[in-house]
C-alpha positions in Angstrom: 148.0 69.9 191.8 151.8 70.3 191.5 153.5 70.9 188.2 155.6 67.7 188.2 152.4 65.6 188.4 150.9 67.2 185.3 153.9 66.7 183.1 155.0 63.3 184.4 154.7 61.8 180.9 157.0 64.5 179.3 160.8 64.5 179.6 160.9 68.1 180.9 163.7 69.7 182.8 162.0 71.2 185.9 164.1 73.7 187.8 163.8 74.2 191.5 162.6 77.6 192.9 165.3 79.8 194.4 165.1 81.6 197.8 166.2 85.1 198.5 169.6 83.9 199.7 170.1 82.0 196.5 169.1 85.0 194.5 171.4 87.2 196.4 174.3 84.9 195.7 174.5 85.0 191.9 177.8 83.2 191.7 176.6 80.1 193.4 173.4 79.9 191.4 175.1 80.5 188.1 177.7 77.8 188.9 175.0 75.3 189.8 173.0 76.1 186.7 176.1 75.8 184.5 177.0 72.4 186.1 173.4 71.2 185.6 173.4 72.3 181.9 176.8 70.7 181.3 175.6 67.4 182.9 172.5 67.4 180.7 174.4 68.3 177.5 177.0 65.6 178.2 174.3 63.0 178.7 172.5 64.0 175.6 175.6 64.1 173.5 176.8 60.7 174.6 173.5 59.0 174.0 172.3 60.7 170.9 173.6 58.1 168.5 172.4 54.9 170.4 169.0 53.3 169.7 168.1 52.8 173.4 168.7 56.4 174.3 165.0 57.3 174.5 164.1 54.2 176.5 166.9 54.7 179.1 166.0 58.4 179.4 162.4 57.6 180.2 163.4 55.0 182.8 165.9 57.3 184.6 163.6 60.3 184.7 162.4 59.6 188.3 165.6 58.3 189.7 166.7 60.4 192.8 163.5 62.3 193.0 162.4 63.3 196.5 159.5 65.5 197.4 161.0 66.4 200.8 163.7 68.4 199.1 161.1 70.7 197.5 159.1 70.9 200.8 162.1 71.7 203.0 163.4 74.2 200.6 160.0 75.9 200.6 159.9 76.0 204.4 163.4 77.5 204.7 162.7 80.0 202.1 159.8 81.6 204.1 161.8 83.6 206.7 163.4 86.7 205.2 166.0 87.5 207.9 169.6 87.6 206.8 170.7 85.3 209.7 168.4 82.6 208.4 169.8 83.0 204.9 173.3 82.6 206.2 172.4 79.5 208.2 170.7 77.9 205.3 173.7 78.6 203.1 176.0 77.0 205.6 173.6 74.1 206.2 173.3 72.6 202.7 173.8 73.8 199.1 170.9 73.2 196.8 171.4 71.1 193.7 168.8 71.0 190.9 167.6 67.6 189.6 165.7 66.5 186.4 162.2 65.1 186.7 162.2 61.6 185.2 158.8 60.0 184.6 158.4 56.3 185.2 157.0 54.0 182.4 153.4 52.6 182.4 152.6 49.2 183.7 151.7 47.9 180.3 155.1 48.6 178.8 156.7 46.8 181.7 154.3 43.9 181.3 155.1 43.7 177.5 158.8 43.8 178.2 158.5 41.0 180.7 156.5 38.9 178.3 159.1 39.3 175.7 161.8 38.3 178.1 159.9 35.2 179.3 158.9 34.4 175.6 155.2 34.3 176.5 153.1 34.0 173.3 149.6 35.4 172.9 146.5 33.4 172.0 146.4 34.7 168.4 150.0 33.7 167.9 149.4 30.2 169.3 146.3 29.8 167.0 148.3 31.0 164.0 151.1 28.5 164.7 148.6 25.7 165.2 146.9 26.5 161.9 150.1 26.6 160.0 151.3 23.3 161.5 148.0 21.7 160.7 148.1 23.0 157.1 151.7 21.7 156.7 150.7 18.2 158.0 147.7 18.1 155.6 150.0 19.0 152.7 152.5 16.3 153.6 149.7 13.7 153.9 148.3 14.8 150.5 151.8 14.6 148.9 152.3 11.0 150.3 149.1 9.8 148.6 149.6 7.9 145.4 147.5 8.7 142.3 145.3 5.9 141.0 143.0 6.4 138.1 139.4 5.2 138.3 138.3 2.7 135.6 136.5 3.9 132.6 132.7 3.9 133.2 130.6 1.6 131.1 128.4 4.4 130.0 131.2 5.7 127.7 130.8 2.7 125.4 127.1 3.2 124.9 126.0 4.7 121.5 124.3 7.7 123.1 125.1 10.1 120.3 123.3 7.9 117.7 120.3 7.6 120.0 120.2 11.4 120.5 120.4 12.0 116.7 117.6 9.5 116.1 115.4 11.0 118.7 116.0 14.5 117.3 115.1 13.2 113.8 111.9 11.6 115.0 110.9 14.7 117.0 111.6 16.9 113.9 109.5 14.7 111.7 106.6 14.7 114.2 106.8 18.4 114.7 106.8 19.0 110.9 103.7 16.7 110.4 101.9 18.3 113.3 102.6 21.8 111.9 101.4 20.7 108.4 98.1 19.3 109.8 97.6 22.4 111.9 98.1 24.6 108.8 95.7 22.5 106.7 93.1 22.8 109.5 93.4 26.5 109.8 93.5 27.4 106.1 90.3 28.4 104.2 89.8 28.3 100.5 88.6 31.3 98.4 85.0 31.5 97.3 85.7 31.3 93.6 87.8 28.2 94.0 84.9 26.5 95.8 82.5 27.7 93.1 84.7 26.3 90.3 85.0 23.0 92.1 81.2 22.7 92.4 80.8 23.5 88.7 83.4 20.9 87.7 81.6 18.3 89.8 78.3 19.2 88.2 79.8 18.9 84.7 81.2 15.5 85.6 77.8 14.3 86.7 76.1 15.6 83.5 78.7 13.8 81.4 78.1 10.6 83.3 74.3 10.8 82.6 74.8 11.1 78.8 75.3 7.9 76.9 78.6 7.6 75.0 78.4 8.0 71.2 78.7 5.0 68.9 81.8 4.9 66.9 81.1 3.4 63.5 84.2 2.4 61.6 83.8 2.4 57.8 85.6 -0.4 56.1 87.3 0.5 52.8 86.1 -1.4 49.8 87.7 -0.9 46.5 85.5 -0.7 43.4 86.0 -3.1 40.6 88.1 -2.0 37.6 85.9 -1.0 34.7 86.1 -3.0 31.6 86.7 0.0 29.3 90.2 0.3 30.8 91.4 -2.7 28.9 90.1 -1.4 25.5 92.4 0.4 22.8 90.1 3.4 22.6 90.7 4.2 26.2 94.5 4.2 25.8 94.3 6.6 22.8 92.1 8.9 24.8 94.6 9.0 27.8 97.4 9.8 25.4 95.4 12.6 23.8 94.6 14.1 27.2 98.3 14.0 28.2 99.3 15.8 25.0 96.7 18.5 25.5 97.9 19.0 29.1 101.5 19.5 27.9 100.4 22.0 25.3 98.3 23.9 27.9 101.3 24.1 30.3 103.6 25.4 27.6 101.2 28.1 26.5 100.7 29.2 30.1 104.5 29.4 30.6 104.9 31.6 27.5 102.2 33.9 28.7 103.7 34.3 32.1 107.1 35.0 30.6 105.6 37.8 28.4 103.8 39.4 31.4 106.7 39.0 33.8 108.8 42.1 35.0 111.9 42.7 37.2 111.3 43.9 40.8 111.7 47.6 41.5 114.7 47.1 43.9 116.4 44.8 41.4 115.6 47.1 38.5 117.2 50.1 40.3 120.3 48.1 41.1 120.5 47.0 37.5 120.2 50.5 36.2 123.0 51.7 38.5 125.2 48.9 37.3 124.6 49.9 33.7 125.4 53.5 34.4 128.7 52.6 36.1 129.6 50.3 33.2 128.7 52.9 30.7 130.8 55.5 32.5 133.9 53.3 32.7 133.8 52.2 29.0 132.7 55.4 27.2 134.5 58.8 27.6 132.6 61.5 29.3 130.9 63.8 26.9 129.6 67.2 28.0 126.4 68.4 26.4 126.5 72.0 25.1 123.3 73.6 24.4 123.2 76.6 22.2 121.5 79.7 23.4 119.8 81.5 20.7 119.1 85.2 21.2 116.2 86.8 19.4 117.8 90.4 19.3 121.1 91.2 17.5 123.5 93.2 19.6 125.3 96.5 18.5 128.8 95.3 17.9 130.2 98.8 17.1 129.0 100.2 20.5 130.4 97.2 22.3 133.7 97.6 20.6 134.0 101.2 21.7 133.2 100.4 25.3 135.8 97.7 25.3 138.4 100.1 23.9 137.7 102.7 26.6 137.9 100.1 29.4 141.2 98.9 28.0 142.7 102.3 27.9 141.6 103.0 31.5 143.2 99.8 32.7 146.5 100.6 31.0 146.8 103.9 32.8 146.0 102.6 36.3 148.1 99.5 36.4 151.8 99.8 35.3 153.7 96.8 34.2 155.8 94.9 36.8 159.5 94.5 36.1 161.2 91.5 37.6 164.6 92.0 39.3 167.2 89.3 40.1 167.2 87.9 43.7 170.1 88.9 46.0 170.1 86.2 48.8 172.6 86.1 51.7 172.7 82.3 52.2 176.0 81.9 50.6 177.6 84.4 53.0 176.5 82.5 56.2 179.5 80.5 57.6 179.0 76.8 58.0 178.4 75.5 61.6 179.1 71.9 60.8 182.6 71.9 62.3 181.4 73.5 65.5 178.5 70.9 65.8 180.9 68.0 65.3 183.3 69.5 67.9 180.5 69.8 70.5 179.4 66.2 69.9 183.0 65.0 70.4 183.3 67.0 73.7 180.0 65.6 74.9 181.2 62.1 74.3 184.5 62.7 76.1 182.9 64.5 79.1 180.9 62.6 81.8 177.4 63.4 82.8 178.5 65.1 86.0 180.7 67.5 84.1 178.0 68.6 81.7 175.5 71.4 81.9 174.2 72.6 84.3 177.1 71.5 86.5 179.8 72.7 84.1 180.4 76.2 83.0 179.0 77.3 79.6 181.2 76.8 76.5 181.4 80.4 75.8 184.5 81.9 77.4 184.2 85.1 79.3 185.4 88.2 77.4 187.8 90.5 79.1 187.0 94.2 79.4 189.4 95.3 76.7 189.2 93.9 73.2 192.4 92.0 72.3 192.1 92.9 68.7 192.1 96.6 69.5 195.2 96.1 71.8 197.0 94.3 69.0 197.2 91.0 70.8 196.7 87.8 69.0 194.9 84.6 70.1 197.1 82.7 72.7 198.1 79.2 72.0 196.8 76.4 74.3 199.4 74.7 76.5 200.9 71.5 75.2 199.5 68.4 76.7 202.1 65.9 77.9 201.8 62.1 78.4 201.5 62.5 82.2 198.6 64.9 81.8 196.8 62.6 79.5 197.3 59.7 81.9 196.0 61.8 84.8 192.9 62.8 82.9 192.3 59.2 81.9 192.6 58.1 85.5 190.2 60.8 86.6 187.7 59.6 83.9 188.1 56.0 85.0 187.5 57.0 88.6 184.4 59.0 87.7 183.1 56.1 85.7 183.6 53.7 88.6 181.9 56.1 91.0 179.0 56.4 88.6 178.7 52.6 88.4 178.7 52.3 92.1 176.1 55.1 92.4 173.9 53.3 89.9 174.3 50.0 91.7 173.3 51.7 95.0 170.2 53.2 93.3 169.3 49.7 92.0 169.6 48.2 95.4 167.5 50.9 96.9 164.8 50.3 94.3 164.8 46.6 95.1 164.5 47.2 98.8 161.6 49.6 98.2 159.9 47.1 96.0 160.4 44.3 98.6 159.0 46.5 101.4 155.3 45.9 102.2 152.8 48.6 101.5 151.7 51.1 104.1 148.3 49.5 104.7 150.0 46.1 105.1 152.3 47.5 107.7 149.4 49.1 109.5 147.5 45.7 109.5 150.6 43.9 110.8 151.1 46.4 113.6 147.4 46.2 114.6 147.6 42.4 114.6 150.8 42.5 116.7 149.2 44.9 119.2 146.0 42.8 119.4 148.1 39.6 120.0 150.1 41.3 122.7 146.9 42.6 124.3 145.3 39.2 124.2 148.5 37.6 125.6 148.7 40.1 128.5 145.0 39.7 129.3 145.4 35.9 129.4 148.4 36.2 131.7 146.5 38.6 133.9 143.5 36.2 134.0 145.8 33.4 135.1 147.4 35.5 137.8 150.8 35.9 136.2 152.6 39.2 136.4 154.0 40.7 133.2 157.2 41.7 135.0 157.7 38.1 136.0 157.4 37.0 132.4 159.7 39.7 131.1 162.3 38.8 133.8 162.1 35.1 132.9 162.3 35.9 129.2 165.4 38.2 129.8 167.1 35.5 131.9 166.4 32.8 129.2 167.7 35.1 126.5 170.9 35.9 128.4 171.4 32.1 129.0 170.9 31.4 125.3 173.5 34.1 124.4 175.9 32.8 126.9 175.6 29.2 125.7 175.9 30.4 122.1 179.1 32.2 123.0 180.5 29.1 124.7 179.8 27.0 121.6 181.5 29.6 119.3 184.5 29.8 121.6 
């Protein structure tokens, strides 16, 4: 199979085979090759920027192709005599050509369909479907809405009937459950035994006859006749007198035998002791100690004298001397303290310790007293200096007031700020609300970018209208 048939679909530059005469003439072959390369380069350079360059190149690949040129060239190249070579040179000069493939039939068919505006079956079906859908939407839009009348079942008291049926069902279920429980329960043995005993006792009490209740009627006895006689009255008076005498004697006897309780007696004794101590002076009792043997006073006196002499030798007498205190020589610091207090009142808080330098002045290396120099006098303060110092003090006071005011405002802002746990709860609530809102939008099929875009447009419109009103 020839080479041009295999590579018909590729835009290859196929060169013609050269004969011996062509190879012997390098100038002619090189010139033809150069002209061919220049032709191809010019064509490629002129059509590189156009969009239809590839298509045109494919269509022109087979233009001017002839198989006889290759066959005749092969026949003439067979004889190797120099005369034949010269005749072939004089006869025709060979020029190389590019192999251009032709397009397939399907590409030509598609191009013709596009030129004739022929539509496929799927395109026709799609257009018919879209047209039908548009007609249905127009017909649906032309319809007028008309509400149906309210059904009559709405006005029926269905809820009350449902509630009543539920109540009846609940009551019947409760009664049925109660009866079922009563049927299934079994009493204990001792309960049944006690019930039988109670019934037997009732039967025995019924058999017994009820007792007869005899009511005794009170009947007063008649007054005796002796009551109305004088002897009876004297006897009653005598009995009353004896009774009074007996009561008086019993009271006197109880009074003689009576005694105070122990608790009351102890309290009474303590009260008496306290009263006695407060009224009478305290007297100490001194009991004399009587010795049976008489001491030897002479021996005792000698011992005492010896001990006295021994004590005199060991302990000399102490002689008191007058005190020599240095308190009177200490200089008074009252003036220095008053001066320090006055300086503290004049100076501000910022100029005090530890910001200001210590009050003690630095001493120089050499002692001024040794050098014979006296204490230097302070410079004389003028009116302008005093005014300048006063202005500085006022400025410092004003700055201090502003600083205190800023501190107070900061404290108020801190007090008004919510606590950390409140801020955390607010942040969590906001995040939950945003999440719920985004989920709802996503469920409804709305994109968050669309909402943010619409919100930004509305916000810019609001700002523009506000600017127009203000202008």
